[in-house]
C-alpha positions in Angstrom: 23.0 21.3 14.7 19.3 20.8 15.1 18.7 22.2 11.7 21.1 19.4 10.1 18.9 16.4 12.3 15.8 18.1 11.7 16.6 17.5 7.8 17.9 13.7 8.6 14.7 12.9 10.3 12.6 14.9 8.4 14.3 12.6 5.1 14.0 9.3 7.0 10.5 10.1 7.5 10.1 10.5 4.1 11.6 7.7 2.9 10.1 5.9 5.0 6.6 6.6 3.7 7.8 6.2 0.3 9.1 2.7 1.0 5.7 1.8 2.7 3.8 3.8 -0.7 5.6 1.2 -3.4 5.3 -1.3 -1.5 1.7 -1.0 -0.9 1.3 0.1 -4.8 3.2 -3.1 -5.6 0.7 -5.5 -4.1 -2.2 -4.6 -6.7 -0.1 -3.3 -9.8 2.7 -5.4 -11.8 6.6 -4.9 -11.2 7.6 -3.2 -14.6 11.0 -3.0 -13.8 13.5 -4.4 -11.0 16.9 -2.1 -10.1 18.8 -5.5 -11.5 17.3 -5.2 -14.6 18.0 -1.8 -15.2 21.9 -2.6 -13.9 22.4 -5.0 -16.6 21.0 -3.1 -19.0 22.8 0.3 -18.4 26.5 -1.7 -17.2 26.1 -4.4 -20.0 23.8 -3.7 -22.4 21.8 -6.6 -22.0 18.2 -6.5 -23.8 15.6 -7.3 -20.9 13.1 -10.0 -21.8 10.1 -9.3 -19.1 6.4 -9.5 -19.1 4.1 -9.9 -16.1 1.7 -12.6 -15.7 -0.8 -13.1 -12.9 0.2 -16.6 -11.1 -3.2 -18.1 -12.5 -0.6 -17.9 -16.0 2.2 -19.9 -14.1 2.4 -23.2 -14.2 2.0 -24.8 -10.2 4.3 -27.3 -10.8 6.9 -24.0 -10.7 6.1 -22.8 -7.4 6.3 -26.3 -6.5 9.9 -26.6 -7.7 11.3 -23.4 -6.6 9.6 -23.6 -2.6 11.5 -27.5 -3.5 14.6 -26.2 -4.6 15.0 -22.6 -2.6 12.6 -22.6 0.4 11.1 -25.2 2.0 9.4 -23.3 4.8 8.5 -20.7 2.5 4.2 -20.9 3.5 5.3 -21.5 7.5 8.3 -18.9 8.1 7.5 -15.1 8.4 10.1 -14.2 5.7 12.9 -15.5 7.3 14.2 -19.0 8.1 16.1 -18.5 11.2 17.5 -22.1 11.6 19.1 -21.9 8.0 20.9 -18.4 9.1 22.2 -20.0 12.2 23.5 -23.3 10.3 24.8 -20.6 7.4 26.7 -18.8 10.3 28.0 -21.9 12.4 29.4 -23.2 8.7 30.9 -20.0 8.1 33.1 -19.7 11.4 33.9 -23.0 10.8 35.3 -22.2 7.7 33.3 -23.8 5.3 32.0 -22.5 1.9 29.8 -19.6 2.8 26.1 -20.7 1.5 23.2 -18.5 1.2 20.1 -18.7 3.9 17.4 -16.3 2.2 14.3 -17.7 2.2 11.8 -16.6 -1.4 10.3 -13.8 0.6 14.3 -12.1 1.2 14.8 -12.7 -2.6 11.7 -10.9 -3.7 12.7 -8.1 -1.6 16.1 -8.0 -2.7 15.3 -8.3 -6.6 12.2 -5.9 -6.7 13.0 -3.6 -4.5 17.2 -3.7 -4.2 20.6 -4.4 -5.8 23.0 -7.3 -5.7 25.8 -7.0 -3.1 26.5 -8.0 0.5 26.7 -5.0 2.5 25.3 -4.6 5.7 23.1 -2.1 4.2 21.5 -4.0 1.6 20.8 -6.9 3.8 19.3 -4.2 6.4 17.2 -2.9 3.7 16.3 -7.0 2.7 15.4 -7.6 5.7 13.1 -4.5 6.1 11.2 -5.1 2.9 11.2 -8.3 3.7 8.7 -7.6 6.7 7.4 -5.4 4.6 6.2 -7.3 1.9 5.2 -10.5 4.6 3.1 -8.1 5.9 1.4 -6.6 3.3 1.4 -8.7 0.6 0.6 -12.0 2.0 2.3 -15.1 1.1 0.5 -15.6 -2.9 1.5 -12.0 -4.1 4.8 -12.5 -2.4 5.4 -16.0 -4.8 3.5 -14.0 -8.0 6.8 -11.5 -7.7 9.1 -13.5 -7.4 8.3 -16.0 -10.2 7.7 -12.4 -12.4 11.1 -10.8 -11.2 13.8 -13.2 -10.8 16.3 -13.4 -13.2 16.2 -16.4 -15.1 19.0 -16.7 -17.7 20.9 -14.0 -19.1 18.5 -10.9 -20.0 15.6 -13.1 -19.3 13.4 -12.0 -16.2 10.6 -14.2 -14.7 8.2 -17.2 -15.9 7.1 -16.4 -18.9 10.3 -14.7 -20.6 12.1 -18.4 -19.3 9.1 -20.5 -21.0 8.6 -18.3 -24.0 13.1 -18.1 -24.7 14.2 -21.1 -23.2 11.0 -23.6 -24.0 8.7 -22.4 -26.8 5.7 -22.2 -24.9 3.6 -20.2 -22.3 3.9 -20.5 -18.5 1.1 -22.3 -18.1 2.1 -25.0 -20.4 5.8 -25.6 -18.3 5.9 -29.4 -17.4 6.9 -30.6 -14.2 10.7 -31.5 -15.5 10.9 -28.3 -16.5 10.0 -26.3 -13.8 12.1 -28.6 -12.2 15.4 -27.6 -14.5 14.8 -24.0 -14.1 14.4 -24.5 -10.6 17.5 -25.8 -10.9 19.6 -22.9 -11.9 18.1 -20.1 -9.8 21.4 -20.1 -7.9 23.2 -19.0 -11.1 21.2 -18.4 -13.9 23.5 -16.4 -15.6 25.9 -19.4 -15.6 23.5 -22.4 -16.0 21.1 -22.4 -18.0 17.3 -24.1 -18.4 18.0 -24.4 -22.0 21.5 -26.1 -22.5 21.4 -28.1 -18.9 24.6 -29.3 -18.2 25.3 -32.8 -16.0 25.5 -30.6 -12.8 22.2 -28.9 -13.6 20.3 -32.2 -14.4 21.3 -33.9 -11.8 19.7 -30.8 -9.6 17.0 -31.5 -11.6 16.9 -34.7 -10.5 17.0 -34.2 -6.9 14.4 -31.1 -6.7 11.7 -33.7 -8.6 12.0 -35.8 -5.7 11.8 -33.1 -3.1 8.9 -31.7 -5.2 7.3 -35.4 -4.4 8.1 -35.4 -1.0 6.4 -31.9 -0.7 3.4 -32.3 -2.8 1.2 -28.9 -2.3 2.1 -25.3 -1.6 -0.7 -23.5 0.0 -0.4 -20.1 -0.7 -2.9 -18.2 1.5 -6.6 -20.5 0.7 -4.9 -21.8 -2.7 -3.4 -24.7 -3.3 -0.7 -25.0 -6.0 1.5 -27.9 -7.6 0.1 -31.6 -7.1 1.9 -35.1 -7.1 1.7 -36.5 -10.3 
């Protein structure tokens, strides 16, 4: 029994140290592939379109759009929106439609290090990696990883790929309206397309554009992204 406990403790410690090492490495090195990309490639044989670009090469309006759409408090929270979590739990208890309360930090942790799913194990690991990237990466790197790794279409991952395959341009040339359109599809980018938007997505685009005007600026730790136009 003692031998088993020692093995478990050593294994746990090793995994803990490896996880920290990977987070530190990804603080400086582009994320080449995510677990979701590999899952899609293996299970569905979908070609992967992904190219990492620095955040300076991405339209600041895309930063503003995803904050306006996904996480208004991104620059203010420590990785978790407690009020949104409480509200989502309350609505679930009242039998209302289940909705997500994940912040951009949580989504980044999931996309870069984990797999899709609703198990307690995955949610626990998501919380763990969220804390790590908030401590080690900071907001600018989290946003950079998010915009480069998130699924934005069928086989399309990141700002560079969606800009190229949906709009025929580089990500720094995306217009304010295009950025809002991309953000509008993020809750379900395989069902909704920024290339061929439905009426529902066009309506979401208008709502996001309005919210972008209200927010106006996103400060990522010394850098201000997004501007009123």
